[in-house]
VEXBABA-991303 format. One line per 2 residues: number of its first residue (from 0); their letters; for each residue z negated, x negated, y negated of C-alpha. Coordinates in steps of 0.02 Angstrom, whole numbers, plus 50000, padded with zeros to 5 digits. Layout:
BEGIN
NUM = A = Z/X/Y | ...
REM end
This chain:
BEGIN
0 = MK = 49030/51920/41162 | 48873/51828/41106
2 = EK = 48842/51643/41142 | 48708/51689/41269
4 = EI = 48833/51801/41361 | 48961/51660/41364
6 = ES = 48828/51544/41433 | 48784/51669/41570
8 = YL = 48968/51688/41609 | 48985/51498/41628
10 = VS = 48837/51489/41747 | 48907/51632/41851
12 = RA = 49085/51562/41858 | 49024/51387/41902
14 = KE = 48920/51461/42044 | 49072/51559/42108
16 = RG = 49164/51392/42120 | 49021/51317/42221
18 = GK = 48952/51220/42073 | 48811/51217/41948
20 = AF = 48798/51227/41759 | 48634/51143/41714
22 = KF = 48553/51163/41544 | 48565/50993/41458
24 = VS = 48432/50930/41339 | 48411/50749/41289
26 = PG = 48253/50717/41189 | 48286/50599/41046
28 = CS = 48474/50624/41054 | 48533/50771/40949
30 = GV = 48696/50861/40971 | 48718/50846/41160
32 = PD = 48821/50986/41239 | 48728/51139/41303
34 = RI = 48777/51121/41486 | 48820/50990/41615
36 = VI = 48942/51071/41736 | 48957/51000/41911
38 = LP = 49089/51062/42032 | 49120/51012/42213
40 = GG = 49202/50844/42235 | 49091/50759/42106
42 = RI = 49181/50834/41957 | 49063/50828/41808
44 = GF = 49094/50891/41632 | 48998/50934/41474
46 = LE = 49019/51098/41381 | 48955/51154/41211
48 = LK = 48947/51344/41201 | 48977/51438/41040
50 = AP = 48989/51619/40983 | 49170/51674/40960
52 = GE = 49250/51586/40813 | 49107/51463/40785
54 = IP = 49137/51276/40785 | 49022/51133/40836
56 = RP = 48907/51057/40708 | 48957/50880/40655
58 = EQ = 48832/50796/40772 | 48892/50904/40917
60 = AH = 49073/50857/40883 | 49019/50674/40875
62 = RI = 48934/50684/41046 | 49087/50768/41122
64 = RQ = 49197/50627/41054 | 49076/50498/41125
66 = LR = 49081/50579/41297 | 49271/50588/41294
68 = AL = 49280/50404/41243 | 49178/50366/41399
70 = GC = 49308/50456/41504 | 49211/50619/41528
72 = LA = 49282/50793/41517 | 49189/50869/41369
74 = GT = 49228/51017/41258 | 49178/51181/41181
76 = AD = 49197/51361/41236 | 49181/51517/41130
78 = SA = 49250/51646/41252 | 49263/51689/41435
80 = ES = 49443/51628/41431 | 49394/51458/41360
82 = VD = 49257/51442/41493 | 49386/51477/41629
84 = NF = 49507/51351/41553 | 49371/51218/41551
86 = LC = 49325/51253/41732 | 49507/51244/41786
88 = SL = 49527/51078/41696 | 49367/51012/41774
90 = AA = 49418/51069/41948 | 49585/50980/41929
92 = AG = 49509/50821/41855 | 49523/50672/41968
94 = LE = 49644/50752/42089 | 49776/50623/42045
96 = EA = 49659/50482/42099 | 49619/50570/42263
98 = L = 49803/50584/42313
REM end
């Protein structure tokens, strides 16, 4: 599966869950994740997409660490399975506070 196919899969799966996976660009700030994923209930996460087996560049890993330090769900996905795992984690995020 190519990175572009994984990205299309993410957009499709987010839509099936009633959400969006917006392309994320931040001029002047390199290394931001490829997509901002928003699911119902205000669940927002950041996902860097990679071809199978690829890892984030150092500046991408740095941005993911920064987002996590701010309390955001942020990660990488290099397969359909890792996209689904991210979406499940995002959907479950914050449920503890709501109960």
